[in-house]
C-alpha positions in Angstrom: 270.9 23.8 68.0 272.3 23.9 64.5 275.4 21.8 65.5 273.0 19.2 66.9 270.9 19.1 63.8 274.0 18.7 61.6 275.3 15.8 63.6 271.9 14.1 63.6 271.5 14.7 59.8 274.8 13.1 59.2 273.9 9.9 61.3 270.3 9.3 60.3 269.8 7.3 57.1 267.6 8.9 54.4 263.8 8.1 55.1 261.5 7.0 52.2 259.6 10.1 51.8 262.9 12.2 51.8 264.3 9.9 49.1 261.2 10.6 47.1 261.6 14.4 47.4 265.4 14.1 46.7 264.4 12.4 43.5 262.4 15.4 42.5 265.4 17.6 43.0 267.3 15.7 40.3 264.7 17.0 37.7 263.5 20.5 38.9 260.1 21.6 37.7 257.4 24.1 38.9 255.3 21.4 40.3 255.0 17.7 41.2 252.1 15.1 41.7 252.2 15.6 45.5 253.5 19.1 46.3 254.7 22.4 44.8 258.5 22.4 44.1 259.9 24.0 47.3 261.0 20.8 48.9 262.8 19.8 45.6 264.8 22.9 45.7 266.0 22.3 49.2 267.1 18.8 48.1 269.6 20.0 45.3 272.3 19.2 47.7 272.0 15.6 46.4 273.6 16.9 43.2 276.8 17.3 45.2 277.1 13.7 46.6 274.6 11.4 45.1 273.4 8.8 47.7 274.5 10.9 50.7 271.8 11.7 53.2 273.8 14.6 54.7 274.4 16.3 51.3 270.8 15.9 50.3 269.7 17.6 53.6 271.9 20.6 53.5 269.2 22.8 52.0 266.8 21.8 54.7 269.4 22.4 57.5 269.9 25.9 56.1 266.2 26.6 56.0 265.9 25.4 59.6 268.8 27.6 60.8 267.3 30.6 59.0 264.0 29.9 60.5 265.5 29.8 64.0 267.3 33.3 63.4 264.0 34.9 61.9 261.8 33.7 64.7 264.3 35.0 67.4 264.2 38.4 65.8 260.4 38.2 65.8 260.2 37.3 69.5 262.4 40.3 70.4 260.3 42.6 68.3 257.2 41.2 69.9 258.3 42.2 73.3 260.5 39.3 74.7 263.2 41.6 75.8 264.5 39.8 78.7 267.2 37.2 77.8 265.6 34.5 80.1 262.2 34.9 78.2 263.9 34.8 74.9 265.9 31.7 75.8 262.8 29.9 77.1 260.9 30.7 74.0 263.7 29.5 71.6 263.9 26.3 73.8 260.1 25.7 73.3 260.6 26.2 69.6 263.6 24.1 69.2 262.7 21.3 71.6 259.3 20.3 70.5 259.2 17.1 68.5 258.5 19.0 65.1 261.2 21.3 66.1 263.7 18.4 66.6 262.6 16.3 63.7 261.8 19.1 61.3 265.4 20.5 61.7 266.7 17.1 60.4 264.4 15.7 57.9 263.8 17.5 54.5 260.1 17.5 53.9 257.7 20.1 52.4 257.3 21.6 55.9 260.8 22.9 55.8 260.1 25.5 53.1 256.7 26.1 54.8 258.2 26.8 58.2 260.8 29.3 56.9 258.3 31.1 54.7 255.6 31.2 57.5 258.4 32.5 59.9 259.4 35.3 57.3 255.8 36.2 56.8 255.2 36.8 60.6 258.4 38.8 61.0 257.7 41.0 58.1 254.0 41.4 59.1 255.0 42.5 62.7 257.4 45.0 61.1 254.5 46.2 58.8 252.2 46.6 61.7 254.8 48.3 63.9 256.4 50.9 61.8 256.6 50.3 58.1 253.6 49.6 55.9 255.7 49.0 52.7 256.8 45.8 54.4 253.6 44.2 53.3 255.5 43.7 50.1 257.9 41.5 51.6 255.0 39.8 53.4 253.7 38.9 50.0 257.0 37.7 48.8 257.2 35.4 51.7 253.5 34.1 51.3 254.3 33.4 47.7 257.4 31.5 48.5 255.5 29.6 51.1 252.8 28.4 48.7 255.7 27.2 46.4 256.5 25.0 49.4 253.3 23.7 50.7 249.8 24.8 50.0 248.9 25.0 53.6 250.6 28.5 53.5 247.1 29.5 52.3 246.1 29.7 56.0 248.2 32.6 56.9 245.9 34.9 54.8 243.1 35.0 57.4 245.8 35.5 60.1 247.1 38.6 58.3 243.8 40.1 57.6 242.7 39.8 61.3 246.0 41.3 62.4 245.6 44.3 60.1 241.9 44.8 61.2 242.8 44.7 64.9 246.0 46.6 64.8 246.3 48.8 61.7 243.0 49.1 59.9 244.0 52.2 58.1 246.6 50.3 56.3 243.7 48.8 54.1 243.4 52.5 52.8 247.0 52.2 51.4 248.1 50.3 48.4 250.7 48.3 50.4 248.7 45.2 51.6 247.0 44.9 48.1 250.5 45.1 46.4 251.7 42.4 48.8 248.8 40.1 47.9 249.5 40.7 44.2 253.1 39.9 44.7 252.2 36.6 46.4 250.0 35.6 43.5 252.7 36.4 41.0 255.4 34.5 43.0 253.1 31.5 43.2 251.8 31.6 39.5 254.4 29.4 38.0 252.9 26.5 40.2 249.4 27.4 39.1 250.5 27.4 35.4 252.1 23.9 36.0 248.9 22.7 37.5 246.8 24.0 34.7 249.0 22.2 32.2 248.7 18.9 34.3 244.9 18.8 34.9 245.3 20.5 38.3 247.0 17.3 39.6 248.7 18.5 42.7 246.0 20.8 43.9 243.3 18.0 43.4 245.5 15.5 45.1 246.1 17.7 48.1 242.6 19.0 48.5 241.3 15.3 48.2 243.8 14.2 50.8 243.1 17.0 53.1 239.3 17.1 53.2 238.6 13.5 52.2 237.1 14.7 48.9 236.7 12.7 45.7 239.7 14.2 43.6 238.6 12.4 40.4 240.9 10.3 38.4 244.5 11.2 39.3 245.9 10.1 36.0 248.8 12.3 34.8 248.3 14.0 31.5 249.3 11.6 28.7 250.0 9.1 31.5 249.0 5.5 32.3 245.8 5.0 34.3 246.5 4.8 38.0 244.9 3.1 41.0 242.3 5.5 42.5 243.0 7.0 45.9 240.3 6.6 48.4 240.0 8.6 51.6 238.3 7.4 54.9 236.0 10.1 56.6 234.1 9.8 59.8 230.4 9.4 59.4 228.8 8.9 62.9 228.9 11.5 65.7 231.0 9.0 67.7 233.6 8.7 64.9 233.7 12.6 64.6 234.2 12.9 68.4 236.9 10.2 68.2 238.7 12.0 65.4 238.6 15.3 67.3 240.0 13.6 70.4 242.7 12.0 68.4 243.6 15.2 67.0 243.8 17.0 70.2 245.9 14.1 71.6 248.2 14.5 68.6 248.8 18.1 69.0 249.7 17.6 72.7 252.0 14.7 71.7 253.9 17.2 69.5 255.4 18.8 72.5 256.8 15.5 73.8 257.7 15.8 77.5 257.3 19.5 77.4 253.5 18.8 77.5 253.8 18.1 81.2 254.8 21.6 82.3 252.4 23.1 79.8 249.6 21.2 81.4 250.8 22.4 84.9 250.9 26.0 83.6 247.2 26.0 82.6 245.9 27.6 85.7 248.5 30.4 85.1 246.7 31.4 81.9 243.5 31.9 83.7 244.6 33.4 87.0 244.5 37.3 87.1 246.0 39.6 89.9 246.6 43.3 90.1 250.3 42.8 89.6 250.0 40.1 86.8 251.1 41.1 83.3 247.9 41.6 81.3 249.2 39.7 78.3 252.1 37.2 77.6 253.5 39.6 75.0 254.4 43.2 75.7 254.2 44.8 72.3 250.5 45.6 71.8 250.8 45.6 68.0 252.1 42.0 67.9 249.3 40.5 70.1 246.7 39.9 67.6 249.1 38.6 65.0 250.8 36.0 67.3 247.5 35.0 69.1 245.8 34.3 65.7 248.8 32.7 64.3 248.8 30.2 67.3 245.1 29.5 67.4 243.9 29.8 63.8 245.8 26.6 62.5 244.6 24.6 65.5 241.0 25.7 65.2 241.0 25.2 61.4 242.3 21.6 61.5 240.2 20.8 64.5 237.0 21.5 62.4 238.7 19.6 59.5 239.1 16.6 61.7 235.3 16.3 62.1 235.0 15.3 58.5 238.4 13.9 57.5 241.6 12.2 58.9 244.1 14.9 59.9 247.7 14.2 60.3 249.4 15.7 63.4 251.9 17.8 61.5 249.4 19.7 59.4 248.7 22.5 62.0 252.3 22.6 63.4 252.7 26.1 62.2 251.1 27.2 65.3 254.3 26.2 67.2 256.1 29.1 65.6 254.0 31.7 67.3 253.1 29.8 70.5 256.7 30.0 72.2 256.4 33.8 72.2 253.0 33.5 74.0 254.2 30.8 76.4 257.5 32.1 77.7 256.2 34.5 80.3 253.5 32.3 81.7 256.2 29.5 82.0 258.8 31.6 84.0 257.8 29.9 87.3 258.2 26.4 85.6 261.6 27.4 83.8 263.5 24.5 85.3 260.8 22.0 84.4 260.6 23.2 80.8 264.4 23.0 80.4 264.4 19.5 82.0 261.6 18.3 79.6 263.3 19.8 76.6 266.6 18.1 77.5 264.8 14.8 77.9 263.1 15.3 74.5 266.5 16.0 72.9 268.0 13.0 74.6 265.2 10.6 73.4 265.3 11.9 69.8 269.2 11.6 69.8 268.9 8.0 71.0 266.3 7.2 68.4 268.6 8.7 65.7 271.4 6.6 66.9 269.2 3.6 66.8 268.2 4.3 63.2 271.9 4.3 62.3 273.1 1.3 64.3 269.9 -0.7 65.4 271.7 -0.9 68.8 268.7 -0.4 71.2 266.6 -3.4 72.3 263.3 -1.7 71.2 260.2 -3.9 70.6 259.1 -4.5 67.1 256.3 -2.0 67.4 258.9 0.8 68.1 261.1 0.0 65.2 259.3 2.1 62.6 262.4 4.1 62.0 264.3 1.0 61.0 261.5 -0.1 58.8 261.8 3.3 57.2 265.6 3.1 56.6 267.2 -0.2 57.0 268.3 -2.5 54.2 267.4 -0.4 51.3 271.0 0.3 50.3 271.8 -3.4 50.0 268.5 -4.2 48.1 269.4 -1.3 45.7 272.8 -2.8 45.1 271.1 -6.1 44.2 268.5 -4.3 41.8 271.4 -2.7 40.2 272.8 -6.1 39.1 269.6 -7.6 37.8 269.4 -8.1 34.1 266.7 -6.0 32.6 264.4 -3.2 33.8 263.6 -3.0 37.4 260.2 -1.6 38.9 258.7 -1.4 42.1 255.1 -1.5 43.3 255.3 1.4 45.7 256.7 4.8 45.1 258.6 4.9 48.5 260.5 1.6 47.4 261.2 3.1 44.1 262.6 6.3 45.5 264.9 4.4 47.9 266.2 2.3 44.9 267.0 5.3 42.8 268.4 7.3 45.9 271.0 4.5 46.5 271.6 3.7 42.9 271.3 7.0 41.0 272.1 5.2 37.7 269.4 2.7 38.0 266.5 3.6 35.8 263.9 2.2 38.2 260.4 3.3 38.3 257.0 2.5 39.7 254.8 0.0 37.9 251.4 1.6 37.4 248.1 0.3 38.7 249.5 -1.7 41.8 249.5 1.0 44.6 248.8 4.6 45.2 249.9 6.8 42.2 252.7 9.2 42.4 255.1 11.3 40.7 256.8 8.4 38.9 253.6 8.0 36.8 254.0 11.6 35.4 257.0 10.6 33.4 258.9 13.8 34.7 261.5 12.5 37.0 261.8 8.7 35.7 260.9 7.2 32.4 257.0 6.6 32.2 256.2 3.0 32.2 254.1 1.9 29.2 252.9 -1.6 30.1 251.0 -2.0 26.6 254.3 -1.6 24.7 256.5 -3.6 27.1 258.2 -6.6 25.6 261.4 -7.3 27.2 261.8 -9.3 30.4 261.6 -7.0 33.6 261.4 -7.3 37.3 258.9 -6.0 39.8 260.0 -5.8 43.5 257.2 -6.1 46.1 256.7 -7.1 49.8 254.0 -9.6 48.6 254.9 -13.2 47.7 252.1 -13.2 45.2 253.3 -11.8 41.8 251.2 -8.8 40.5 249.2 -9.8 37.4 250.6 -8.2 34.4 248.7 -8.7 31.1 250.8 -10.4 28.4 253.4 -11.6 30.9 254.1 -14.6 32.9 256.2 -14.6 36.3 258.9 -16.9 37.2 259.7 -18.2 40.7 260.6 -15.0 42.7 263.8 -14.4 44.4 263.3 -13.8 48.2 265.3 -11.4 50.4 265.1 -11.0 54.2 266.3 -7.9 55.9 267.3 -8.5 59.6 268.9 -6.1 62.0 271.8 -8.2 63.1 272.5 -9.9 59.7 271.7 -7.4 57.0 270.1 -8.5 53.6 270.4 -12.1 52.6 268.6 -14.3 50.1 267.6 -17.6 51.7 264.7 -19.9 51.6 263.6 -19.2 55.1 263.9 -16.1 57.4 267.3 -16.2 59.1 266.0 -14.3 62.0 262.8 -14.3 64.1 261.3 -10.9 63.0 262.8 -9.6 59.7 262.4 -5.9 59.2 261.6 -6.5 55.5 260.8 -9.4 53.2 261.2 -8.5 49.6 260.1 -10.6 46.6 261.8 -9.9 43.2 259.4 -11.1 40.6 260.8 -11.8 37.2 258.6 -11.4 34.2 258.8 -12.7 30.6 256.5 -12.2 27.7 253.7 -15.0 27.7 253.8 -17.3 24.8 250.1 -16.9 23.9 250.2 -13.3 24.6 248.2 -13.3 27.8 249.2 -13.2 31.3 249.7 -16.8 32.9 247.6 -17.6 36.1 249.5 -17.5 39.3 248.9 -19.6 42.3 
């Protein structure tokens, strides 16, 4: 499993969000605009070989490997003692789409998954034999909160497991000391948020629950474009959201969803000889069942009032394999075949991202639009006279990943704000004091209006799968993956921005 992930990580070009997180790793802090610092710590491999996707992903690969080891131990301790059952559980864990992609890409889910796995493992041990292990549970929860705020959801899971399995533990100091340790470990990020107007917490809660997060302007920063969130209003919209959520969760399994659907009758069938539970260890049942169902139920409710991304409740995929292995014994061959098909399809997709070799329709080429042509564009930007900016944080991150010495940043007020406006990982842009000529790279032919500056005729670059990046008057291919416009700005003679056509 690890060998496949290593090969895929070496082959797959860096994605835009990854480049953004790897940029954080160049300037470590206790918090960032979008997330706590866990993903930045995993990205410190970029220090070793700047511009190398594999080097930057080494931390995420290590976290993924540790997660597999910890979860294998959890499954054994929870009662999967037969080798066939354990193998099937690990296949379910590895071969779901998040299991395959998450083992390659470095995102905030990587530290979350590792911490969630550690917390479940230590909680099982605390429930089974050693209440002092609630201290290590607290340590894992605190580290998870430093990776992604979604780690908060494990609190109700742990409390329910204690109440159902070992309520007397609440008369001892260990669960409370564990909770205190979690808060202490997490406190540096709280301190960072307090010093930055609770920026990351407001952004994430606004994003997750479609709430008004207020002005997301970094402290002492430049005013940013407001972030708006869409939310369902009518009953039909809420029902559609819930249906999309359910379909998205099923799709996370890929082709493994087929034997899962076929096995549904087995979960409801009872006989005198049937196992009363999919997990033998009595103490582990409430923990694993709640860890599988609570994230799904929570985000199903959230989907009734907000847009929910498919990966948000994906933590349930860590406990679910232990519950599914035994009921799927009779469909073992089908599960293994579906897992192999998932692995093959993802492998081909990674190969396509690196080579653009597969004849996929344009609608299926998202991975190429995520990764292709940015290294060549960054080389062009590095040769431009004067400062270079981009309208979007993703484009800024890709330029800085492939050209680490390029002092590029995001021009404020054009698109969704980001960490670049904080001035922590890149020089803060101050439009009011800008006087020298500069460039703004966008995907729009119309130059953005910049007060006090006028724009020249832009340079236009087309990125095609078979020809690479080229500067031409017309597209050299039928469907360019990208069209980038390099707008040059100079100080207006009258001190006001010139009108644009």
